[in-house]
DRENMI-33372 format. One line per 5 residues: for each residue z, x, y of N, C-alpha, C, O. Coordinates in steps of 0.02 Angstrom, whole numbers, plus 50000, padded with zeros to 5 digits. Layout:
% residues N
Z/X/Y/Z/X/Y/Z/X/Y/Z/X/Y | ...
***
This chain:
% residues 304
49576/47439/51139/49543/47499/51166/49542/47553/51111/49592/47564/51078 | 49485/47586/51103/49478/47635/51049/49519/47697/51066/49522/47718/51123 | 49549/47727/51014/49589/47788/51023/49543/47849/51027/49492/47853/50992 | 49561/47896/51071/49522/47958/51080/49552/48016/51042/49530/48073/51050 | 49602/48002/51001/49636/48055/50963/49587/48086/50914/49559/48049/50873
49576/48153/50916/49528/48184/50870/49551/48180/50798/49611/48184/50783 | 49504/48171/50754/49518/48165/50683/49484/48222/50647/49424/48232/50655 | 49521/48260/50608/49492/48316/50572/49446/48291/50517/49452/48234/50494 | 49400/48336/50498/49353/48317/50445/49390/48302/50380/49370/48258/50342 | 49443/48339/50367/49480/48328/50305/49513/48259/50306/49512/48223/50256
49544/48243/50363/49577/48178/50369/49527/48122/50363/49540/48071/50331 | 49468/48131/50394/49416/48080/50392/49393/48069/50320/49379/48013/50299 | 49388/48123/50284/49364/48119/50216/49411/48079/50172/49388/48039/50131 | 49476/48089/50180/49524/48055/50136/49540/47984/50160/49573/47947/50125 | 49516/47967/50219/49524/47898/50243/49470/47852/50215/49474/47791/50222
49417/47881/50185/49363/47841/50156/49386/47815/50087/49396/47854/50041 | 49395/47751/50082/49421/47723/50018/49377/47739/49959/49402/47753/49905 | 49310/47737/49969/49266/47746/49912/49261/47818/49890/49234/47833/49837 | 49288/47865/49933/49286/47935/49913/49351/47959/49884/49356/48015/49859 | 49402/47918/49887/49468/47938/49861/49465/47942/49786/49433/47902/49752
49499/47992/49760/49501/48001/49687/49552/47953/49658/49604/47938/49688 | 49536/47930/49600/49583/47886/49566/49641/47925/49537/49692/47897/49518 | 49632/47991/49534/49686/48032/49505/49723/48069/49560/49692/48106/49598 | 49789/48059/49567/49829/48094/49618/49825/48169/49610/49825/48206/49660 | 49822/48193/49548/49819/48266/49537/49755/48295/49563/49754/48349/49593
49700/48259/49551/49636/48284/49575/49634/48285/49651/49606/48331/49681 | 49664/48234/49682/49667/48231/49755/49707/48290/49783/49687/48321/49832 | 49763/48304/49752/49805/48360/49775/49768/48426/49768/49771/48468/49812 | 49733/48434/49712/49695/48496/49700/49641/48505/49753/49629/48560/49777 | 49607/48450/49769/49552/48453/49817/49578/48473/49886/49547/48514/49920
49635/48443/49908/49664/48460/49973/49686/48533/49975/49675/48568/50024 | 49718/48556/49921/49743/48625/49919/49685/48674/49922/49690/48727/49953 | 49630/48656/49890/49572/48700/49890/49544/48709/49960/49525/48764/49980 | 49540/48654/49998/49515/48658/50067/49560/48699/50112/49537/48740/50151 | 49626/48688/50106/49674/48726/50147/49670/48800/50130/49674/48842/50175
49663/48816/50066/49660/48886/50045/49599/48921/50075/49604/48978/50097 | 49542/48886/50074/49482/48916/50103/49489/48926/50178/49466/48977/50205 | 49521/48878/50211/49530/48884/50283/49574/48944/50300/49558/48982/50345 | 49629/48953/50263/49673/49010/50275/49638/49076/50260/49648/49125/50294 | 49598/49075/50207/49561/49135/50189/49514/49156/50245/49506/49215/50259
49483/49107/50278/49437/49122/50333/49475/49150/50394/49452/49196/50427 | 49535/49121/50408/49573/49142/50466/49601/49212/50460/49607/49247/50510 | 49618/49234/50400/49652/49298/50391/49607/49352/50362/49631/49399/50330 | 49543/49345/50373/49498/49398/50351/49512/49463/50389/49527/49461/50449 | 49507/49520/50356/49518/49585/50388/49460/49601/50433/49402/49595/50412
49472/49622/50497/49417/49639/50542/49372/49692/50512/49394/49733/50471 | 49310/49690/50534/49259/49736/50507/49279/49809/50518/49271/49851/50474 | 49305/49824/50579/49322/49893/50595/49376/49920/50549/49374/49978/50528 | 49426/49875/50533/49481/49897/50490/49459/49911/50419/49491/49948/50382 | 49403/49879/50399/49379/49889/50331/49329/49945/50326/49302/49958/50272
49315/49979/50384/49269/50036/50383/49300/50095/50348/49362/50102/50349 | 49261/50137/50317/49288/50199/50288/49321/50241/50342/49300/50238/50400 | 49371/50281/50325/49409/50321/50373/49365/50368/50412/49374/50376/50473 | 49317/50399/50379/49273/50447/50412/49231/50413/50466/49223/50440/50521 | 49204/50353/50451/49163/50317/50499/49205/50295/50559/49181/50299/50616
49266/50273/50546/49310/50251/50601/49327/50309/50647/49331/50299/50708 | 49335/50368/50619/49350/50427/50660/49293/50444/50707/49305/50462/50764 | 49232/50438/50684/49173/50452/50725/49169/50404/50783/49156/50425/50840 | 49181/50339/50771/49179/50290/50824/49233/50305/50876/49220/50301/50936 | 49293/50322/50853/49348/50337/50898/49333/50397/50942/49349/50396/51001
49301/50448/50914/49286/50509/50952/49234/50496/51005/49238/50524/51060 | 49185/50454/50990/49132/50442/51038/49155/50398/51096/49126/50401/51150 | 49206/50357/51084/49231/50314/51137/49286/50346/51179/49306/50317/51230 | 49310/50405/51159/49364/50438/51197/49338/50464/51263/49279/50480/51270 | 49382/50468/51314/49363/50492/51380/49351/50567/51378/49382/50604/51339
49305/50590/51421/49291/50662/51426/49349/50697/51459/49383/50667/51501 | 49362/50761/51442/49417/50798/51474/49408/50803/51549/49352/50811/51573 | 49463/50799/51587/49460/50804/51659/49442/50874/51681/49468/50923/51654 | 49397/50880/51730/49376/50945/51755/49433/50978/51792/49466/50946/51833 | 49444/51042/51778/49497/51079/51812/49465/51125/51864/49416/51159/51849
49493/51127/51924/49468/51169/51978/49508/51234/51981/49568/51234/51965 | 49476/51289/52001/49511/51353/52004/49574/51349/52047/49571/51330/52105 | 49630/51367/52018/49694/51366/52054/49730/51299/52053/49787/51295/52075 | 49699/51247/52026/49727/51179/52029/49795/51175/51995/49839/51138/52018 | 49804/51212/51941/49867/51208/51903/49927/51231/51945/49983/51210/51933
49915/51274/51995/49970/51300/52037/49980/51259/52100/50028/51272/52137 | 49937/51211/52114/49943/51171/52174/49882/51179/52218/49842/51224/52209 | 49875/51133/52266/49814/51132/52307/49806/51193/52351/49750/51215/52365 | 49861/51222/52374/49857/51282/52416/49823/51338/52379/49785/51377/52408 | 49836/51343/52315/49803/51395/52275/49728/51383/52271/49689/51430/52268
49708/51320/52270/49636/51304/52272/49606/51327/52338/49552/51356/52340 | 49642/51315/52393/49617/51337/52459/49614/51413/52463/49566/51441/52490 | 49664/51446/52437/49665/51519/52438/49606/51547/52397/49574/51595/52418 | 49593/51517/52340/49538/51541/52297/49472/51536/52334/49432/51584/52332 | 49459/51480/52367/49396/51471/52404/49392/51521/52462/49340/51550/52474
49448/51530/52497/49449/51575/52555/49436/51647/52534/49399/51683/52568 | 49465/51668/52478/49455/51737/52455/49383/51751/52438/49358/51807/52449 | 49348/51702/52412/49277/51711/52395/49235/51723/52457/49180/51752/52452 | 49259/51701/52515/49221/51710/52577/49238/51775/52612/49211/51789/52666 | 49283/51815/52583/49297/51882/52609/49246/51931/52579/49216/51919/52527
49239/51987/52613/49198/52041/52584/49243/52084/52540/49305/52077/52542 | 49213/52128/52501/49252/52173/52459/49294/52221/52500/49346/52245/52478 | 49272/52235/52562/49310/52279/52605/49371/52244/52633/49420/52277/52652 | 49369/52178/52636/49424/52140/52664/49475/52120/52610/49535/52117/52624 | 49451/52107/52550/49495/52085/52496/49463/52101/52429/49402/52098/52422
49504/52119/52380/49477/52138/52314/49443/52080/52279/49402/52090/52235 | 49462/52018/52298/49431/51959/52267/49368/51937/52305/49335/51889/52285 | 49352/51972/52359/49296/51952/52401/49229/51958/52365/49219/52001/52323 | 49183/51913/52383/49116/51913/52353/49061/51915/52405/49003/51926/52388 | 49079/51906/52469/49028/51902/52521/49003/51971/52541/49042/52019/52542
48939/51976/52556/48911/52039/52580/48927/52049/52654/48931/52001/52691 | 48937/52111/52674/48952/52127/52744/48889/52117/52786/48838/52149/52775 | 48894/52071/52835/48838/52058/52879/48857/52066/52953/48815/52086/52994 | 48920/52049/52969/48943/52053/53039/48993/52110/53046/49024/52131/52998 | 49001/52133/53108/49047/52189/53122/49119/52172/53102/49154/52214/53075
49139/52109/53117/49208/52091/53103/49222/52085/53028/49280/52078/53008 | 49169/52086/52987/49178/52082/52915/49188/52151/52883/49203/52156/52824 | 49182/52203/52924/49195/52270/52899/49270/52282/52895/49310/52245/52924 | 49289/52334/52858/49359/52352/52856/49383/52369/52927/49346/52398/52966 | 49446/52352/52942/49472/52362/53010/49468/52435/53031/49459/52449/53091
49474/52481/52984/49473/52553/53002/49406/52573/53033/49402/52625/53065 | 49354/52533/53023/49288/52549/53050/49275/52517/53118/49222/52528/53148 | 49322/52478/53142/49313/52444/53206/49319/52493/53264/49351/52544/53259 | 49286/52475/53319/49292/52512/53381/49307/52462/53438/49263/52447/53478 | 49368/52437/53440/49385/52385/53488/49398/52412/53558/49406/52473/53567
49399/52368/53607/49416/52385/53676/49472/52339/53700/49481/52284/53673 | 49509/52361/53750/49562/52319/53778/49534/52256/53809/49562/52202/53801 | 49478/52262/53846/49448/52203/53877/49428/52151/53825/49440/52091/53833 | 49397/52175/53771/49378/52130/53718/49439/52099/53684/49438/52041/53665 | 49491/52140/53677/49552/52116/53644/49586/52062/53686/49614/52014/53659
49584/52070/53752/49613/52019/53796/49575/51953/53790/49606/51900/53791 | 49509/51956/53784/49470/51895/53773/49490/51861/53708/49497/51800/53704 | 49500/51903/53657/49522/51877/53592/49590/51843/53598/49600/51788/53570 | 49637/51874/53633/49704/51844/53641/49701/51778/53679/49736/51730/53662 | 49661/51776/53732/49656/51716/53773/49626/51658/53733/49653/51602/53735
49572/51671/53696/49541/51618/53656/49587/51597/53598/49590/51538/53580 | 49622/51646/53570/49669/51630/53516/49725/51584/53542/49745/51538/53508 | 49749/51598/53602/49802/51557/53631/49778/51485/53640/49815/51438/53628 | 49716/51477/53663/49689/51409/53672/49687/51372/53605/49704/51313/53602 | 49667/51406/53553/49663/51375/53486/49733/51356/53462/49743/51302/53435
49781/51401/53471/49850/51386/53449/49881/51331/53491/49918/51289/53465 | 49867/51331/53556/49891/51276/53599/49866/51209/53572/49904/51161/53568 | 49802/51207/53555/49772/51145/53530/49803/51126/53463/49821/51068/53452 | 49808/51174/53418/49835/51162/53351/49906/51135/53354/49922/51085/53322 | 49947/51168/53393/50018/51148/53397/50027/51082/53434/50073/51044/53419
49983/51069/53483/49985/51005/53518/49967/50947/53472/49997/50893/53476 | 49918/50958/53429/49897/50906/53381/49953/50890/53333/49967/50831/53319 | 49986/50941/53308/50041/50932/53260/50099/50895/53294/50131/50853/53263 | 50111/50911/53356/50166/50878/53393/50150/50804/53405/50195/50762/53399 | 50088/50789/53421/50068/50720/53434/50066/50680/53369/50086/50622/53368
50041/50710/53315/50040/50680/53248/50006/50612/53246/50037/50561/53232 | 49941/50612/53259/49901/50551/53252/49907/50524/53181/49912/50464/53170 | 49905/50569/53133/49919/50552/53063/49991/50575/53049/50007/50633/53061 | 50033/50531/53023/50104/50547/53015/50119/50613/52979/50167/50647/52996 | 50078/50631/52929/50094/50692/52891/50083/50756/52932/50105/50809/52910
50050/50752/52989/50044/50811/53033/50113/50835/53054/50124/50895/53064 | 50160/50788/53060/50228/50806/53083/50263/50854/53035/50310/50888/53054 | 50239/50857/52973/50268/50904/52924/50261/50976/52947/50298/51020/52924 | 50212/50989/52991/50196/51058/53010/50221/51075/53080/50195/51120/53113 | 50272/51039/53102/50307/51058/53164/50360/51110/53149/50391/51110/53096
50369/51155/53197/50423/51205/53192/50424/51242/53125/50476/51248/53093 | 50366/51266/53105/50361/51302/53042/50381/51375/53049/50395/51409/52999 | 50383/51400/53110/50396/51471/53120/50332/51512/53125/50334/51571/53141 | 50275/51480/53110/50211/51514/53114/50176/51502/53181/50122/51530/53194 | 50206/51462/53224/50176/51448/53289/50168/51512/53330/50211/51556/53328
50112/51517/53366/50096/51579/53402/50087/51569/53477/50080/51619/53514 | 50085/51508/53501/50068/51495/53571/50116/51529/53620/50094/51563/53666 | 50181/51521/53610/50230/51552/53655/50228/51628/53651/50236/51662/53701 | 50217/51654/53591/50213/51726/53582/50154/51755/53621/50160/51807/53653 | 50098/51720/53617/50038/51743/53652/50047/51740/53727/50023/51783/53764
50082/51690/53751/50096/51684/53823/50135/51745/53848/50121/51771/53902 | 50184/51767/53808/50223/51826/53827/50180/51889/53828/50187/51931/53872 | 50136/51896/53778/50093/51955/53774/50045/51958/53833/50035/52012/53862 | 50015/51902/53850/49968/51901/53906/50004/51916/53971/49976/51948/54016 | 50065/51893/53977/50104/51908/54037/50119/51983/54041/50117/52013/54095
50132/52014/53983/50145/52086/53982/50083/52125/54003/50088/52172/54043 | 50025/52106/53979/49963/52139/53998/49950/52131/54074/49927/52177/54107 | 49967/52073/54100/49958/52061/54171/50003/52107/54212/49982/52133/54264 | 50064/52117/54188/50110/52163/54222/50086/52235/54219/50104/52275/54263 | 50046/52252/54169/50019/52320/54164/49957/52329/54208/49929/52384/54210
49937/52277/54243/49881/52283/54289/49815/52257/54262/49763/52263/54296 | 49815/52228/54203/49753/52202/54174/49739/52132/54201/49784/52093/54214 | 49675/52117/54209/49654/52050/54230/49646/52006/54169/49610/52024/54122 | 49679/51949/54169/49676/51904/54112/49616/51857/54121/49613/51820/54170 | 49568/51859/54075/49508/51818/54082/49520/51744/54065/49573/51726/54038
49472/51702/54083/49475/51632/54064/49450/51624/53991/49415/51668/53966 | 49469/51570/53958/49444/51560/53890/49368/51559/53888/49336/51532/53934 | 49340/51588/53836/49267/51591/53830/49241/51538/53781/49280/51500/53753 | 49176/51537/53773/49143/51485/53733/49170/51478/53662/49182/51422/53640 | 49180/51533/53624/49205/51525/53555/49271/51488/53551/49280/51445/53508
49318/51505/53596/49384/51472/53595/49380/51400/53617/49412/51357/53587 | 49341/51387/53669/49334/51318/53694/49302/51273/53642/49324/51217/53630 | 49250/51299/53610/49215/51260/53559/49260/51244/53500/49262/51187/53476 | 49296/51294/53476/49340/51284/53419/49396/51235/53436/49415/51194/53394 | 49422/51240/53495/49475/51194/53517/49451/51122/53515/49487/51077/53493
49390/51110/53539/49362/51043/53539/49351/51017/53469/49364/50958/53454 | 49328/51060/53424/49317/51041/53355/49383/51021/53321/49386/50971/53285 | 49435/51061/53332/49500/51045/53303/49525/50977/53327/49553/50938/53289 | 49515/50963/53392/49538/50900/53420/49501/50841/53388/49532/50790/53372 | 49436/50848/53379/49396/50795/53349/49416/50783/53276/49425/50726/53254
49423/50837/53239/49441/50831/53168/49510/50799/53160/49521/50758/53115 | 49556/50817/53204/49624/50792/53198/49627/50716/53204/49673/50684/53177 | 49579/50687/53240/49579/50614/53252/49538/50576/53200/49552/50518/53187 | 49487/50609/53171/49441/50573/53128/49437/50600/53056/49416/50564/53011 | 49458/50661/53046/49449/50693/52981/49510/50736/52964/49507/50798/52971
49565/50706/52942/49627/50744/52931/49621/50798/52878/49653/50850/52884 | 49581/50787/52826/49574/50838/52774/49540/50901/52802/49561/50957/52786 | 49489/50892/52844/49456/50949/52875/49505/50985/52922/49507/51047/52923 | 49544/50948/52959/49592/50978/53005/49643/51021/52967/49660/51076/52989 | 49668/50995/52912/49718/51032/52873/49688/51097/52846/49723/51148/52842
49625/51096/52828/49592/51158/52806/49593/51210/52861/49608/51269/52848 | 49578/51191/52922/49578/51238/52978/49649/51262/52993/49660/51321/53007 | 49697/51217/52991/49767/51236/53003/49789/51290/52954/49818/51340/52973 | 49774/51278/52891/49792/51327/52839/49761/51395/52852/49795/51446/52850 | 49696/51396/52865/49661/51460/52872/49681/51496/52937/49683/51558/52937
49694/51460/52990/49715/51492/53053/49782/51526/53044/49790/51584/53062 | 49831/51490/53017/49898/51518/53009/49900/51575/52958/49930/51628/52971 | 49869/51564/52901/49875/51613/52847/49832/51675/52859/49851/51730/52839 | 49774/51666/52890/49732/51724/52904/49766/51771/52953/49763/51832/52945 | 49797/51743/53004/49830/51786/53054/49890/51822/53024/49901/51881/53039
49927/51788/52981/49986/51820/52951/49965/51877/52905/50004/51924/52895 | 49905/51873/52877/49882/51925/52829/49850/51984/52864/49868/52041/52851 | 49803/51971/52910/49764/52026/52939/49776/52039/53013/49754/52090/53039 | 49810/51993/53046/49817/51999/53119/49854/52061/53141/49835/52093/53190 | 49908/52077/53105/49949/52135/53126/49909/52200/53122/49916/52244/53164
49867/52205/53070/49826/52265/53062/49777/52272/53121/49765/52328/53145 | 49749/52216/53142/49702/52217/53198/49737/52240/53262/49710/52282/53299 | 49796/52213/53275/49833/52232/53335/49849/52306/53337/49843/52338/53389 | 49870/52334/53281/49887/52405/53277/49824/52447/53290/49828/52499/53324 | 49768/52425/53263/49706/52463/53271/49686/52469/53344/49665/52522/53367
49692/52414/53381/49673/52414/53452/49717/52462/53491/49691/52504/53529 | 49783/52457/53483/49829/52499/53521/49821/52573/53501/49824/52617/53543 | 49812/52585/53436/49803/52653/53411/49745/52688/53447/49753/52744/53472 | 49689/52655/53451/49630/52687/53480/49637/52694/53555/49608/52741/53584 | 49674/52650/53588/49683/52657/53660/49731/52715/53675/49724/52748/53727
49780/52726/53631/49828/52780/53642/49799/52848/53622/49810/52898/53656 | 49762/52850/53567/49740/52913/53538/49666/52927/53549/49642/52981/53531 | 49630/52880/53578/49558/52889/53585/49525/52878/53518/49558/52856/53470 | 49461/52893/53512/49425/52882/53450/49421/52944/53408/49384/52947/53359 | 49460/52996/53426/49461/53058/53387/49510/53049/53330/49561/53017/53338
49496/53078/53272/49542/53073/53216/49606/53111/53230/49605/53162/53265 | 49662/53087/53205/49726/53122/53212/49725/53181/53164/49716/53172/53104 | 49733/53242/53190/49721/53302/53150/49783/53332/53120/49778/53379/53079 | 49840/53308/53137/49899/53337/53106/49953/53285/53098/49952/53233/53132 | 50000/53298/53054/50052/53250/53038/50095/53233/53098/50116/53176/53107
50110/53284/53140/50153/53272/53198/50121/53221/53245/50154/53174/53268 | 50056/53231/53259/50022/53183/53302/50023/53113/53272/50031/53063/53308 | 50016/53109/53207/50016/53044/53173/50084/53010/53181/50089/52950/53193 | 50138/53050/53172/50205/53022/53178/50219/52998/53249/50249/52945/53258 | 50198/53037/53299/50209/53018/53369/50172/52953/53384/50199/52907/53415
50109/52951/53361/50069/52891/53373/50101/52830/53341/50102/52775/53369 | 50129/52840/53281/50160/52784/53245/50221/52759/53284/50233/52699/53287 | 50259/52806/53313/50317/52787/53352/50296/52746/53413/50328/52697/53431 | 50243/52768/53445/50218/52732/53504/50192/52663/53485/50201/52615/53522 | 50160/52659/53427/50134/52595/53405/50191/52545/53393/50185/52486/53409
50245/52570/53365/50302/52525/53353/50328/52497/53419/50347/52438/53422 | 50328/52538/53471/50353/52515/53535/50305/52467/53569/50325/52424/53608 | 50241/52474/53552/50190/52433/53584/50171/52370/53544/50126/52333/53563 | 50205/52359/53490/50187/52302/53449/50197/52237/53488/50249/52225/53517 | 50146/52196/53488/50147/52135/53528/50185/52078/53493/50195/52079/53432
50205/52029/53533/50242/51972/53507/50199/51930/53459/50224/51897/53414 | 50133/51934/53469/50086/51897/53427/50095/51915/53353/50079/51875/53309 | 50120/51975/53341/50127/52000/53272/50199/52002/53249/50217/52040/53203 | 50241/51962/53281/50311/51958/53261/50328/51886/53243/50305/51838/53275 | 50369/51878/53192/50391/51812/53171/50467/51811/53168/50498/51860/53149
50496/51755/53186/50568/51747/53183/50588/51726/53112/50577/51669/53092 | 50616/51772/53075/50635/51757/53006/50589/51794/52958/50546/51833/52977 | 50600/51781/52894/50562/51813/52841/50493/51780/52836/50488/51721/52819 | 50441/51818/52853/50373/51789/52854/50353/51761/52787/50323/51707/52783 | 50368/51796/52733/50349/51772/52667/50380/51704/52651/50349/51662/52619
50442/51694/52674/50475/51630/52662/50446/51576/52706/50439/51518/52685 | 50429/51593/52768/50398/51545/52814/50331/51521/52785/50316/51461/52787 | 50293/51567/52758/50229/51550/52728/50239/51506/52666/50201/51458/52655 | 50289/51522/52626/50302/51482/52566/50322/51411/52584/50303/51363/52550 | 50361/51404/52637/50382/51337/52659/50321/51295/52678/50317/51236/52662
50273/51327/52712/50212/51290/52731/50169/51275/52670/50139/51222/52666 | 50166/51321/52623/50130/51308/52560/50158/51245/52526/50120/51202/52504 | 50224/51242/52523/50256/51184/52490/50238/51119/52526/50226/51068/52494 | 50238/51121/52592/50221/51061/52631/50148/51041/52620/50133/50982/52613 | 50104/51090/52619/50033/51076/52607/50022/51045/52538/49984/50997/52531
50054/51073/52488/50048/51046/52420/50074/50975/52417/50044/50932/52384 | 50128/50962/52451/50157/50895/52451/50110/50845/52484/50100/50790/52458 | 50082/50863/52541/50035/50819/52576/49974/50804/52533/49951/50747/52530 | 49948/50855/52500/49886/50848/52461/49896/50807/52397/49848/50785/52366 | 49958/50797/52376/49971/50759/52315/49946/50687/52320/49928/50656/52270
49944/50660/52381/49922/50591/52390/49846/50586/52402/49820/50530/52410 | 49811/50642/52403/49739/50641/52415/49701/50629/52350/49724/50647/52296 | 49643/50599/52357/49598/50592/52300/49563/50658/52288/49566/50703/52330 | 49531/50664/52230/49494/50726/52216/49438/50736/52266/49423/50793/52285 | 49407/50681/52288/49353/50686/52337/49379/50713/52404/49346/50753/52436
49438/50691/52424/49468/50714/52487/49486/50788/52482/49478/50825/52530 | 49511/50809/52425/49527/50879/52415/49464/50922/52419/49464/50975/52450 | 49412/50900/52386/49349/50937/52387/49321/50942/52458/49294/50994/52478 | 49328/50888/52496/49305/50889/52565/49343/50940/52606/49314/50975/52648 | 49407/50945/52594/49449/50994/52629/49425/51065/52611/49418/51107/52656
49413/51078/52548/49391/51144/52526/49323/51162/52556/49310/51220/52572 | 49279/51113/52562/49212/51125/52588/49213/51146/52662/49165/51174/52686 | 49268/51132/52696/49273/51148/52767/49291/51222/52778/49288/51246/52835 | 49309/51257/52725/49333/51326/52731/49281/51371/52765/49299/51411/52808 | 49219/51365/52746/49167/51409/52774/49160/51399/52849/49150/51447/52886
49166/51337/52873/49162/51323/52945/49222/51354/52981/49216/51379/53036 | 49280/51351/52948/49340/51381/52978/49330/51456/52987/49348/51484/53039 | 49302/51489/52937/49288/51561/52941/49238/51576/52997/49244/51625/53033 | 49189/51533/53003/49137/51543/53054/49166/51543/53124/49153/51588/53164 | 49207/51492/53140/49234/51486/53208/49287/51540/53221/49290/51568/53277
49328/51556/53172/49377/51609/53181/49342/51676/53190/49364/51718/53229 | 49287/51686/53153/49249/51748/53158/49218/51758/53226/49214/51814/53251 | 49196/51704/53257/49166/51709/53324/49218/51730/53376/49203/51767/53422 | 49280/51707/53367/49333/51729/53413/49352/51801/53399/49364/51840/53445 | 49356/51819/53336/49374/51887/53317/49322/51937/53342/49339/51994/53359
49260/51916/53345/49205/51960/53366/49212/51980/53440/49181/52029/53462 | 49252/51943/53478/49262/51960/53548/49295/52028/53556/49287/52061/53608 | 49333/52050/53506/49367/52114/53510/49318/52172/53512/49331/52222/53545 | 49262/52165/53478/49216/52221/53467/49166/52231/53524/49125/52276/53522
***
């Protein structure tokens, strides 16, 4: 049976009797020459390595990746990105970083508002519905990371229940939740089940917006009900009004513990959660900010 063992061209050549050299020296020289050429072919320097240094540098620069795009606030964490976007949606009267033009009454500076108790009660009732929904979602935690936002100290539902009970004791009729609150509550519920990034955007803006501007709004309402819409004309009247305001401050505007630390704790949790998000998911969260302002603004407008 014929052998299938491959035979090199060199071996085949020297197996031919009529091609063998009569001189051993010549045969050795011939074999060495072939081996030398083969090694020379195998160890040739690659073309790129033999390029001039300047040319190699150009190739390297063109194949390098483009620098990663940096988003405003990104270096400090995702919460700073959310804050940056939110500030841009404020007016100059609301925040020094604001860029939006004043179009609605609630976008004016609080000092220009003319609220009523009836409108304020509607605002409190709708706000309670939103906080009830928000806190219920976090407690249920359809997505595990929602549980990070339990017992943050920023919860307002129980506080609002106490305030509404106080108003009831004063003889005021507590209204039913109105369309803005009901609609926002439904939206939060839907987002919490299908769109966690959008839900987190609303959670952030609801908690942080109230901690920043809510207390000022509450003081404005009580001030005008106690003093009427006439300007306070002397220091004594101002001091008396301030004392009364302190006594009338609602639970809605009180926090158990240092508010700045409570807010920082939530910032840390938000940054931690967002670390696992893709850039696309983060951008989607940021894009939801305007809708959050829209729904919160509709509830705030009930005061006026």
